[in-house]
N, C-alpha and C positions, 0 to 999 in steps of 0.2 A: 573455172568456167572453161569448157572444152573450146578448142580453137574454132571449130565449125560454128558453135553458138555465138562466139565473140565476133566472128566474121559476119554472120547474119545480122547481129545487132548493129554492127558498124555500118552495114549496107542500109539498114532501116533508118539509122540516124542520118546518114548521108542523103538519103532520099527526102527525109523530112526537111533537112536544111535547104536542099535544092528547091523544094516546093515553096519554102518561106522566102527564099531569095527571089522568086518569081512573083513578088507581090504586085498587086494591081497598081498601075500608075495613078497619081492624083487626078481627080476629075475636076476640071476647071469650068466655071461658068464663063462661056465665051462671049457673052453680050458685051460689046464695046471693047473687045480685046484685039490688039494689034498682033496678028499671028507671027509676024517676023520677030517682033520683040519677045513674044512668048517663047519662041524657039531658042533664042539666045539665052533668056533667063532660065529656061528649062535645063539647058545644057550646063549652065553655071551651077544651078542648084543641085543638079544630079552629081556634079563633081564634088560638091561639098559633102553630100551624103555618102559618097564613096570613101571619104576619109575614115569612116567607121569601119574597122577591120573585123569582120565576123570570124575569120579563121583564127586570129590571135585570141579573141575572147573564148572561142570554143576550145582551144588548146588549154588555156588557163582553167576553164570550167571543168575540162576533163581531168586535169591534174588535181584540182581541188576535190572534185567528186570522187576520184579514186582514193584519196586519203580518207575522206569521210566514209566511203563505202568499205574500205579495208578495215577501218576501226569497227564499224557496225558488223561486218562479216566475221571479224575475229570473235565477237561476242557469241555469234551463232555457230562458230566452228569452221567457217570457210572464208578467210580473209581475201583469198584470190578472187573468188566469185563476187564477193561484196565490192572489191575494188573495180572489177569489170563493170558491174552494174552502175556503180557510182560514177565511173568515168563516162559511161554512155549518157546517164542523166545529166551530169554536169556540162558535157559538150552540147547536148541538145538544148538545155536551158539557156546557156550562154549564147548560142547561135540564134535562138528565137529572140532573146533580148536585143542582140545587135541588130537584127532585122527590124525590130520595132523602132529602135533608135534611128536607123537609117530613114525609115518612112517619116518619122517625126521631123528630122532635120530637113528633108526634102520639102515637106509641106510647109514648115515654118518659113523656109527660105522663100517659097513662092508667095505665101501670104505677106511676108515682109516687103515684097516687091509690088504689092497691091492687087494680087489675084484673089478671086473668091474660089477657094478650094472647097469642094462640096463633100469630100469624103475624108 
C-alpha cells in the first residue's frame, strides 16, 4: 500500500474514532431528580467509563488485523497491502467496540444509582 494511501486511510480511521468518542450523553428523565446529586453521580460514572482505554484496544486491534490482513494478502499476492487494510479494519473495529463499552458502563452506573436513562 503506498504511503499516501495508508496516510489517508489512517486519517479516515482517526476521524471515525473521534466521531465515535463524541457520543451523545445519556438522557435522564429529570422528574424528581436532585440536580446537585446528579452532577456528582454523573462525574463519578463518567470516570468509571473512562477506565476503558480505546487507544489500547485500537492498537491491539490494528496488530491483530495486520496479521490476518497480511495472511489474506499473501494469498492474493500482496501481503503488505493486506496488512495495511487489516490494521485499519482492526483498529476501527476495536475503537468502536471500546466506545460502545464506555457508553454501556456510563449508563449502567447511572441506572445503578437509580436514574431513569432514556437512551
